[in-house]
Biotite code that builds the C-alpha atoms (Angstrom):
import biotite.structure as struc

atoms = struc.array([
    struc.Atom([-23.368, 22.675, 23.488], chain_id="A", res_id=1, res_name="MET", atom_name="CA", element="C"),
    struc.Atom([-26.298, 24.989, 23.976], chain_id="A", res_id=2, res_name="THR", atom_name="CA", element="C"),
    struc.Atom([-29.945, 24.060, 23.606], chain_id="A", res_id=3, res_name="ALA", atom_name="CA", element="C"),
    struc.Atom([-30.227, 26.420, 20.632], chain_id="A", res_id=4, res_name="ASN", atom_name="CA", element="C"),
    struc.Atom([-27.386, 24.638, 18.778], chain_id="A", res_id=5, res_name="GLN", atom_name="CA", element="C"),
    struc.Atom([-28.807, 21.231, 19.733], chain_id="A", res_id=6, res_name="TYR", atom_name="CA", element="C"),
    struc.Atom([-32.209, 21.942, 18.156], chain_id="A", res_id=7, res_name="PHE", atom_name="CA", element="C"),
    struc.Atom([-30.526, 23.596, 15.168], chain_id="A", res_id=8, res_name="SER", atom_name="CA", element="C"),
    struc.Atom([-28.581, 20.383, 14.483], chain_id="A", res_id=9, res_name="ASP", atom_name="CA", element="C"),
    struc.Atom([-31.775, 18.301, 14.760], chain_id="A", res_id=10, res_name="ILE", atom_name="CA", element="C"),
    struc.Atom([-33.502, 20.646, 12.292], chain_id="A", res_id=11, res_name="PHE", atom_name="CA", element="C"),
    struc.Atom([-30.574, 20.372, 9.792], chain_id="A", res_id=12, res_name="LYS", atom_name="CA", element="C"),
    struc.Atom([-30.643, 16.565, 9.958], chain_id="A", res_id=13, res_name="VAL", atom_name="CA", element="C"),
    struc.Atom([-34.428, 16.434, 9.521], chain_id="A", res_id=14, res_name="ALA", atom_name="CA", element="C"),
    struc.Atom([-34.239, 18.860, 6.573], chain_id="A", res_id=15, res_name="LYS", atom_name="CA", element="C"),
    struc.Atom([-31.492, 16.721, 4.940], chain_id="A", res_id=16, res_name="SER", atom_name="CA", element="C"),
    struc.Atom([-33.586, 13.567, 5.316], chain_id="A", res_id=17, res_name="ILE", atom_name="CA", element="C"),
    struc.Atom([-36.683, 15.271, 3.866], chain_id="A", res_id=18, res_name="LEU", atom_name="CA", element="C"),
    struc.Atom([-34.744, 16.595, 0.847], chain_id="A", res_id=19, res_name="VAL", atom_name="CA", element="C"),
    struc.Atom([-33.294, 13.130, 0.148], chain_id="A", res_id=20, res_name="GLY", atom_name="CA", element="C"),
    struc.Atom([-36.646, 11.394, 0.560], chain_id="A", res_id=21, res_name="MET", atom_name="CA", element="C"),
    struc.Atom([-38.293, 14.044, -1.623], chain_id="A", res_id=22, res_name="GLY", atom_name="CA", element="C"),
    struc.Atom([-35.941, 13.220, -4.492], chain_id="A", res_id=23, res_name="ILE", atom_name="CA", element="C"),
    struc.Atom([-36.572, 9.488, -3.985], chain_id="A", res_id=24, res_name="THR", atom_name="CA", element="C"),
    struc.Atom([-40.369, 9.955, -3.954], chain_id="A", res_id=25, res_name="ILE", atom_name="CA", element="C"),
    struc.Atom([-40.205, 12.189, -7.064], chain_id="A", res_id=26, res_name="LYS", atom_name="CA", element="C"),
    struc.Atom([-38.348, 9.495, -9.038], chain_id="A", res_id=27, res_name="TYR", atom_name="CA", element="C"),
    struc.Atom([-40.621, 6.800, -7.658], chain_id="A", res_id=28, res_name="PHE", atom_name="CA", element="C"),
    struc.Atom([-43.758, 8.595, -8.840], chain_id="A", res_id=29, res_name="LEU", atom_name="CA", element="C"),
    struc.Atom([-42.559, 10.097, -12.142], chain_id="A", res_id=30, res_name="THR", atom_name="CA", element="C"),
    struc.Atom([-40.038, 7.602, -13.528], chain_id="A", res_id=31, res_name="HIS", atom_name="CA", element="C"),
    struc.Atom([-42.013, 5.383, -15.917], chain_id="A", res_id=32, res_name="LYS", atom_name="CA", element="C"),
    struc.Atom([-39.206, 3.197, -17.278], chain_id="A", res_id=33, res_name="LYS", atom_name="CA", element="C"),
    struc.Atom([-38.635, 0.069, -15.229], chain_id="A", res_id=34, res_name="THR", atom_name="CA", element="C"),
    struc.Atom([-35.100, -0.988, -14.551], chain_id="A", res_id=35, res_name="VAL", atom_name="CA", element="C"),
    struc.Atom([-34.495, -4.658, -15.255], chain_id="A", res_id=36, res_name="ALA", atom_name="CA", element="C"),
    struc.Atom([-32.129, -6.616, -13.081], chain_id="A", res_id=37, res_name="THR", atom_name="CA", element="C"),
    struc.Atom([-29.547, -8.618, -14.997], chain_id="A", res_id=38, res_name="VAL", atom_name="CA", element="C"),
    struc.Atom([-29.905, -12.239, -13.914], chain_id="A", res_id=39, res_name="GLN", atom_name="CA", element="C"),
    struc.Atom([-26.217, -13.153, -13.815], chain_id="A", res_id=40, res_name="TYR", atom_name="CA", element="C"),
    struc.Atom([-24.805, -15.687, -14.945], chain_id="A", res_id=41, res_name="PRO", atom_name="CA", element="C"),
    struc.Atom([-27.668, -16.506, -17.366], chain_id="A", res_id=42, res_name="ARG", atom_name="CA", element="C"),
    struc.Atom([-27.779, -12.925, -18.637], chain_id="A", res_id=43, res_name="GLU", atom_name="CA", element="C"),
    struc.Atom([-24.911, -10.519, -19.081], chain_id="A", res_id=44, res_name="ARG", atom_name="CA", element="C"),
    struc.Atom([-24.703, -6.810, -19.714], chain_id="A", res_id=45, res_name="ASP", atom_name="CA", element="C"),
    struc.Atom([-23.145, -5.431, -22.867], chain_id="A", res_id=46, res_name="HIS", atom_name="CA", element="C"),
    struc.Atom([-19.366, -5.257, -22.446], chain_id="A", res_id=47, res_name="ILE", atom_name="CA", element="C"),
    struc.Atom([-17.765, -2.068, -23.821], chain_id="A", res_id=48, res_name="PRO", atom_name="CA", element="C"),
    struc.Atom([-15.274, -2.524, -26.679], chain_id="A", res_id=49, res_name="PRO", atom_name="CA", element="C"),
    struc.Atom([-12.290, -1.196, -24.708], chain_id="A", res_id=50, res_name="ARG", atom_name="CA", element="C"),
    struc.Atom([-12.991, -3.342, -21.639], chain_id="A", res_id=51, res_name="HIS", atom_name="CA", element="C"),
    struc.Atom([-9.845, -4.821, -20.080], chain_id="A", res_id=52, res_name="ARG", atom_name="CA", element="C"),
    struc.Atom([-10.708, -8.235, -18.723], chain_id="A", res_id=53, res_name="GLY", atom_name="CA", element="C"),
    struc.Atom([-9.071, -11.623, -18.331], chain_id="A", res_id=54, res_name="ILE", atom_name="CA", element="C"),
    struc.Atom([-5.932, -12.210, -20.437], chain_id="A", res_id=55, res_name="HIS", atom_name="CA", element="C"),
    struc.Atom([-5.746, -14.573, -23.366], chain_id="A", res_id=56, res_name="TYR", atom_name="CA", element="C"),
    struc.Atom([-2.715, -15.647, -25.350], chain_id="A", res_id=57, res_name="LEU", atom_name="CA", element="C"),
    struc.Atom([-2.263, -16.682, -28.957], chain_id="A", res_id=58, res_name="GLU", atom_name="CA", element="C"),
    struc.Atom([0.415, -19.268, -28.170], chain_id="A", res_id=59, res_name="THR", atom_name="CA", element="C"),
    struc.Atom([1.402, -19.987, -31.763], chain_id="A", res_id=60, res_name="GLU", atom_name="CA", element="C"),
    struc.Atom([2.515, -16.350, -32.233], chain_id="A", res_id=61, res_name="LYS", atom_name="CA", element="C"),
    struc.Atom([4.628, -16.049, -29.058], chain_id="A", res_id=62, res_name="CYS", atom_name="CA", element="C"),
    struc.Atom([8.376, -15.575, -29.585], chain_id="A", res_id=63, res_name="VAL", atom_name="CA", element="C"),
    struc.Atom([9.159, -15.634, -25.826], chain_id="A", res_id=64, res_name="MET", atom_name="CA", element="C"),
    struc.Atom([10.636, -12.133, -25.769], chain_id="A", res_id=65, res_name="CYS", atom_name="CA", element="C"),
    struc.Atom([9.596, -11.497, -22.130], chain_id="A", res_id=66, res_name="TRP", atom_name="CA", element="C"),
    struc.Atom([8.565, -7.912, -22.963], chain_id="A", res_id=67, res_name="LYS", atom_name="CA", element="C"),
    struc.Atom([5.114, -8.348, -21.434], chain_id="A", res_id=68, res_name="CYS", atom_name="CA", element="C"),
    struc.Atom([6.672, -9.719, -18.259], chain_id="A", res_id=69, res_name="SER", atom_name="CA", element="C"),
    struc.Atom([9.311, -6.983, -18.072], chain_id="A", res_id=70, res_name="GLU", atom_name="CA", element="C"),
    struc.Atom([6.887, -4.076, -18.492], chain_id="A", res_id=71, res_name="ILE", atom_name="CA", element="C"),
    struc.Atom([4.316, -5.396, -16.005], chain_id="A", res_id=72, res_name="CYS", atom_name="CA", element="C"),
    struc.Atom([4.318, -2.901, -13.099], chain_id="A", res_id=73, res_name="PRO", atom_name="CA", element="C"),
    struc.Atom([3.332, -5.544, -10.524], chain_id="A", res_id=74, res_name="VAL", atom_name="CA", element="C"),
    struc.Atom([5.333, -8.520, -11.909], chain_id="A", res_id=75, res_name="ASP", atom_name="CA", element="C"),
    struc.Atom([2.374, -10.873, -12.246], chain_id="A", res_id=76, res_name="CYS", atom_name="CA", element="C"),
    struc.Atom([3.349, -12.519, -15.569], chain_id="A", res_id=77, res_name="ILE", atom_name="CA", element="C"),
    struc.Atom([5.627, -15.576, -15.430], chain_id="A", res_id=78, res_name="TYR", atom_name="CA", element="C"),
    struc.Atom([7.157, -17.054, -18.595], chain_id="A", res_id=79, res_name="ILE", atom_name="CA", element="C"),
    struc.Atom([9.461, -20.041, -19.056], chain_id="A", res_id=80, res_name="GLU", atom_name="CA", element="C"),
    struc.Atom([10.458, -22.143, -22.028], chain_id="A", res_id=81, res_name="GLY", atom_name="CA", element="C"),
    struc.Atom([13.106, -22.655, -24.690], chain_id="A", res_id=82, res_name="ARG", atom_name="CA", element="C"),
    struc.Atom([14.074, -20.688, -27.731], chain_id="A", res_id=83, res_name="ARG", atom_name="CA", element="C"),
    struc.Atom([14.330, -22.451, -31.098], chain_id="A", res_id=84, res_name="GLY", atom_name="CA", element="C"),
    struc.Atom([18.131, -22.789, -30.954], chain_id="A", res_id=85, res_name="ALA", atom_name="CA", element="C"),
    struc.Atom([17.977, -24.542, -27.566], chain_id="A", res_id=86, res_name="ASP", atom_name="CA", element="C"),
    struc.Atom([16.219, -27.569, -29.018], chain_id="A", res_id=87, res_name="GLY", atom_name="CA", element="C"),
    struc.Atom([12.663, -28.865, -28.809], chain_id="A", res_id=88, res_name="PRO", atom_name="CA", element="C"),
    struc.Atom([10.792, -29.225, -25.539], chain_id="A", res_id=89, res_name="LEU", atom_name="CA", element="C"),
    struc.Atom([8.680, -32.400, -25.623], chain_id="A", res_id=90, res_name="PRO", atom_name="CA", element="C"),
    struc.Atom([5.201, -31.672, -24.307], chain_id="A", res_id=91, res_name="GLY", atom_name="CA", element="C"),
    struc.Atom([5.657, -27.901, -24.453], chain_id="A", res_id=92, res_name="GLY", atom_name="CA", element="C"),
    struc.Atom([3.392, -25.438, -26.177], chain_id="A", res_id=93, res_name="TYR", atom_name="CA", element="C"),
    struc.Atom([4.838, -24.405, -29.509], chain_id="A", res_id=94, res_name="ARG", atom_name="CA", element="C"),
    struc.Atom([5.174, -20.715, -30.211], chain_id="A", res_id=95, res_name="GLY", atom_name="CA", element="C"),
    struc.Atom([6.572, -18.995, -33.293], chain_id="A", res_id=96, res_name="GLN", atom_name="CA", element="C"),
    struc.Atom([10.267, -19.250, -32.360], chain_id="A", res_id=97, res_name="LYS", atom_name="CA", element="C"),
    struc.Atom([10.026, -20.893, -28.953], chain_id="A", res_id=98, res_name="ALA", atom_name="CA", element="C"),
    struc.Atom([8.493, -23.737, -26.986], chain_id="A", res_id=99, res_name="THR", atom_name="CA", element="C"),
    struc.Atom([6.734, -22.545, -23.846], chain_id="A", res_id=100, res_name="LEU", atom_name="CA", element="C"),
    struc.Atom([6.521, -24.538, -20.646], chain_id="A", res_id=101, res_name="SER", atom_name="CA", element="C"),
    struc.Atom([4.962, -21.802, -18.489], chain_id="A", res_id=102, res_name="LYS", atom_name="CA", element="C"),
    struc.Atom([3.012, -18.633, -19.240], chain_id="A", res_id=103, res_name="PHE", atom_name="CA", element="C"),
    struc.Atom([0.870, -17.610, -16.288], chain_id="A", res_id=104, res_name="THR", atom_name="CA", element="C"),
    struc.Atom([-0.798, -14.496, -14.881], chain_id="A", res_id=105, res_name="VAL", atom_name="CA", element="C"),
    struc.Atom([-1.363, -14.110, -11.141], chain_id="A", res_id=106, res_name="ASP", atom_name="CA", element="C"),
    struc.Atom([-4.740, -12.386, -10.735], chain_id="A", res_id=107, res_name="TYR", atom_name="CA", element="C"),
    struc.Atom([-4.258, -11.757, -7.021], chain_id="A", res_id=108, res_name="THR", atom_name="CA", element="C"),
    struc.Atom([-1.757, -9.078, -8.107], chain_id="A", res_id=109, res_name="VAL", atom_name="CA", element="C"),
    struc.Atom([-2.797, -8.033, -11.649], chain_id="A", res_id=110, res_name="CYS", atom_name="CA", element="C"),
    struc.Atom([-4.200, -4.495, -11.963], chain_id="A", res_id=111, res_name="ILE", atom_name="CA", element="C"),
    struc.Atom([-5.539, -4.928, -15.532], chain_id="A", res_id=112, res_name="PHE", atom_name="CA", element="C"),
    struc.Atom([-3.572, -1.933, -16.784], chain_id="A", res_id=113, res_name="CYS", atom_name="CA", element="C"),
    struc.Atom([-3.094, -3.313, -20.315], chain_id="A", res_id=114, res_name="GLY", atom_name="CA", element="C"),
    struc.Atom([0.621, -2.487, -20.463], chain_id="A", res_id=115, res_name="LEU", atom_name="CA", element="C"),
    struc.Atom([1.460, -6.103, -21.336], chain_id="A", res_id=116, res_name="CYS", atom_name="CA", element="C"),
    struc.Atom([-0.368, -5.780, -24.683], chain_id="A", res_id=117, res_name="GLU", atom_name="CA", element="C"),
    struc.Atom([1.511, -2.769, -26.016], chain_id="A", res_id=118, res_name="GLU", atom_name="CA", element="C"),
    struc.Atom([5.180, -3.875, -26.266], chain_id="A", res_id=119, res_name="PRO", atom_name="CA", element="C"),
    struc.Atom([4.473, -7.394, -27.576], chain_id="A", res_id=120, res_name="CYS", atom_name="CA", element="C"),
    struc.Atom([6.100, -7.539, -31.059], chain_id="A", res_id=121, res_name="PRO", atom_name="CA", element="C"),
    struc.Atom([3.877, -10.308, -32.529], chain_id="A", res_id=122, res_name="PRO", atom_name="CA", element="C"),
    struc.Atom([0.782, -9.014, -30.670], chain_id="A", res_id=123, res_name="LYS", atom_name="CA", element="C"),
    struc.Atom([-0.048, -12.330, -29.037], chain_id="A", res_id=124, res_name="CYS", atom_name="CA", element="C"),
    struc.Atom([-1.277, -11.321, -25.539], chain_id="A", res_id=125, res_name="ILE", atom_name="CA", element="C"),
    struc.Atom([-4.572, -9.516, -25.070], chain_id="A", res_id=126, res_name="PHE", atom_name="CA", element="C"),
    struc.Atom([-6.965, -8.452, -22.360], chain_id="A", res_id=127, res_name="LEU", atom_name="CA", element="C"),
    struc.Atom([-10.248, -10.019, -23.421], chain_id="A", res_id=128, res_name="GLY", atom_name="CA", element="C"),
    struc.Atom([-13.894, -9.470, -22.581], chain_id="A", res_id=129, res_name="PRO", atom_name="CA", element="C"),
    struc.Atom([-14.007, -12.053, -19.769], chain_id="A", res_id=130, res_name="GLY", atom_name="CA", element="C"),
    struc.Atom([-14.433, -10.618, -16.290], chain_id="A", res_id=131, res_name="PHE", atom_name="CA", element="C"),
    struc.Atom([-15.668, -13.383, -14.012], chain_id="A", res_id=132, res_name="ASP", atom_name="CA", element="C"),
    struc.Atom([-12.484, -15.145, -12.924], chain_id="A", res_id=133, res_name="TYR", atom_name="CA", element="C"),
    struc.Atom([-12.993, -16.053, -9.293], chain_id="A", res_id=134, res_name="SER", atom_name="CA", element="C"),
    struc.Atom([-11.872, -18.721, -6.850], chain_id="A", res_id=135, res_name="ALA", atom_name="CA", element="C"),
    struc.Atom([-12.268, -19.752, -3.246], chain_id="A", res_id=136, res_name="THR", atom_name="CA", element="C"),
    struc.Atom([-8.531, -20.061, -2.685], chain_id="A", res_id=137, res_name="ASP", atom_name="CA", element="C"),
    struc.Atom([-5.697, -17.656, -3.547], chain_id="A", res_id=138, res_name="ARG", atom_name="CA", element="C"),
    struc.Atom([-3.648, -20.472, -5.058], chain_id="A", res_id=139, res_name="THR", atom_name="CA", element="C"),
    struc.Atom([-6.334, -20.904, -7.719], chain_id="A", res_id=140, res_name="MET", atom_name="CA", element="C"),
    struc.Atom([-5.979, -17.301, -8.921], chain_id="A", res_id=141, res_name="MET", atom_name="CA", element="C"),
    struc.Atom([-2.955, -18.041, -11.113], chain_id="A", res_id=142, res_name="GLU", atom_name="CA", element="C"),
    struc.Atom([-4.149, -18.719, -14.660], chain_id="A", res_id=143, res_name="LYS", atom_name="CA", element="C"),
    struc.Atom([-2.169, -20.809, -17.128], chain_id="A", res_id=144, res_name="ASN", atom_name="CA", element="C"),
    struc.Atom([-2.580, -18.954, -20.434], chain_id="A", res_id=145, res_name="LEU", atom_name="CA", element="C"),
    struc.Atom([-1.241, -21.970, -22.349], chain_id="A", res_id=146, res_name="LEU", atom_name="CA", element="C"),
    struc.Atom([-4.216, -24.135, -21.354], chain_id="A", res_id=147, res_name="THR", atom_name="CA", element="C"),
    struc.Atom([-6.620, -21.311, -20.436], chain_id="A", res_id=148, res_name="ASP", atom_name="CA", element="C"),
    struc.Atom([-7.207, -23.020, -17.078], chain_id="A", res_id=149, res_name="GLN", atom_name="CA", element="C"),
    struc.Atom([-6.094, -22.628, -13.465], chain_id="A", res_id=150, res_name="VAL", atom_name="CA", element="C"),
    struc.Atom([-2.372, -23.330, -12.980], chain_id="A", res_id=151, res_name="TYR", atom_name="CA", element="C"),
    struc.Atom([-2.288, -26.773, -11.331], chain_id="A", res_id=152, res_name="THR", atom_name="CA", element="C"),
    struc.Atom([0.248, -29.021, -9.632], chain_id="A", res_id=153, res_name="GLU", atom_name="CA", element="C"),
    struc.Atom([0.580, -31.071, -12.836], chain_id="A", res_id=154, res_name="GLU", atom_name="CA", element="C"),
    struc.Atom([1.532, -27.886, -14.696], chain_id="A", res_id=155, res_name="ASP", atom_name="CA", element="C"),
    struc.Atom([4.132, -27.131, -12.018], chain_id="A", res_id=156, res_name="GLU", atom_name="CA", element="C"),
    struc.Atom([5.556, -30.672, -12.303], chain_id="A", res_id=157, res_name="LYS", atom_name="CA", element="C"),
    struc.Atom([5.956, -30.175, -16.051], chain_id="A", res_id=158, res_name="PHE", atom_name="CA", element="C"),
    struc.Atom([7.695, -26.826, -15.483], chain_id="A", res_id=159, res_name="VAL", atom_name="CA", element="C"),
    struc.Atom([10.064, -28.420, -12.930], chain_id="A", res_id=160, res_name="GLN", atom_name="CA", element="C"),
    struc.Atom([10.877, -31.190, -15.427], chain_id="A", res_id=161, res_name="TRP", atom_name="CA", element="C"),
    struc.Atom([11.464, -28.614, -18.194], chain_id="A", res_id=162, res_name="ALA", atom_name="CA", element="C"),
    struc.Atom([13.825, -26.631, -15.915], chain_id="A", res_id=163, res_name="ARG", atom_name="CA", element="C"),
    struc.Atom([15.806, -29.776, -15.065], chain_id="A", res_id=164, res_name="ALA", atom_name="CA", element="C"),
    struc.Atom([15.970, -30.728, -18.749], chain_id="A", res_id=165, res_name="ASP", atom_name="CA", element="C"),
    struc.Atom([17.184, -27.235, -19.678], chain_id="A", res_id=166, res_name="ALA", atom_name="CA", element="C"),
    struc.Atom([19.885, -27.424, -16.983], chain_id="A", res_id=167, res_name="GLU", atom_name="CA", element="C"),
    struc.Atom([20.929, -30.863, -18.286], chain_id="A", res_id=168, res_name="ARG", atom_name="CA", element="C"),
    struc.Atom([21.201, -29.529, -21.843], chain_id="A", res_id=169, res_name="LEU", atom_name="CA", element="C"),
    struc.Atom([23.240, -26.547, -20.625], chain_id="A", res_id=170, res_name="GLU", atom_name="CA", element="C"),
    struc.Atom([25.639, -28.862, -18.737], chain_id="A", res_id=171, res_name="ARG", atom_name="CA", element="C"),
    struc.Atom([26.034, -31.098, -21.788], chain_id="A", res_id=172, res_name="GLU", atom_name="CA", element="C"),
    struc.Atom([26.695, -28.068, -23.982], chain_id="A", res_id=173, res_name="LYS", atom_name="CA", element="C"),
    struc.Atom([29.393, -26.759, -21.599], chain_id="A", res_id=174, res_name="LYS", atom_name="CA", element="C"),
    struc.Atom([30.988, -30.209, -21.345], chain_id="A", res_id=175, res_name="GLU", atom_name="CA", element="C"),
    struc.Atom([31.117, -30.595, -25.133], chain_id="A", res_id=176, res_name="SER", atom_name="CA", element="C"),
    struc.Atom([32.614, -27.099, -25.486], chain_id="A", res_id=177, res_name="GLU", atom_name="CA", element="C"),
    struc.Atom([35.201, -27.917, -22.802], chain_id="A", res_id=178, res_name="ALA", atom_name="CA", element="C"),
    struc.Atom([36.127, -31.159, -24.620], chain_id="A", res_id=179, res_name="LYS", atom_name="CA", element="C"),
    struc.Atom([36.331, -29.279, -27.892], chain_id="A", res_id=180, res_name="LYS", atom_name="CA", element="C"),
    struc.Atom([38.662, -26.641, -26.402], chain_id="A", res_id=181, res_name="HIS", atom_name="CA", element="C"),
    struc.Atom([40.758, -29.342, -24.719], chain_id="A", res_id=182, res_name="ALA", atom_name="CA", element="C"),
    struc.Atom([41.061, -31.174, -28.050], chain_id="A", res_id=183, res_name="GLY", atom_name="CA", element="C"),
    struc.Atom([42.108, -27.980, -29.857], chain_id="A", res_id=184, res_name="GLU", atom_name="CA", element="C"),
    struc.Atom([44.681, -27.231, -27.125], chain_id="A", res_id=185, res_name="GLY", atom_name="CA", element="C"),
    struc.Atom([46.128, -30.741, -27.437], chain_id="A", res_id=186, res_name="ALA", atom_name="CA", element="C"),
    struc.Atom([46.410, -30.374, -31.233], chain_id="A", res_id=187, res_name="LYS", atom_name="CA", element="C"),
    struc.Atom([48.174, -27.032, -30.954], chain_id="A", res_id=188, res_name="GLN", atom_name="CA", element="C"),
    struc.Atom([50.592, -28.408, -28.316], chain_id="A", res_id=189, res_name="GLY", atom_name="CA", element="C"),
    struc.Atom([51.391, -31.481, -30.475], chain_id="A", res_id=190, res_name="ALA", atom_name="CA", element="C"),
    struc.Atom([52.266, -29.584, -33.663], chain_id="A", res_id=191, res_name="THR", atom_name="CA", element="C"),
    struc.Atom([55.842, -28.201, -33.754], chain_id="A", res_id=192, res_name="PRO", atom_name="CA", element="C"),
])
């Protein structure tokens, strides 16, 4: 590096700083409107109408079609429950044709793309205006849309119970079908 190039670089840096400071001083002296700081959380800015924020679910409309879960590009929506033909689920959240035991969104993964809203036939899941969902622990970033709270251990215990109950009902159904088929086979073998 030559001395000429060295001083040229210093001059370019000084010129860049002066241009930047000149713009800052110009706005400082001529800009008459004061900019107010929004004192969050007491005050909030206006949220645009097409803002995609925290999800909310209209549980009573849900038919448990899993379309929102299937289309999610990052697989952050988890749904469990029973359809109407499978029998009632005591303690579950009643939808239109189903009883839901779990409907959660994992916000450590969600990209707020809005694709979950579009394929939903009854239009029951939405991205709302809320934007301040935060936690100190990653395990608290899974939101239970059925209760609109953080997904807790009690919720998980209920889901585990609902799974076991669904498995029990499935076993009983298979056993009754097997008995029915065995009874029909015995009748056909007995008649000449």
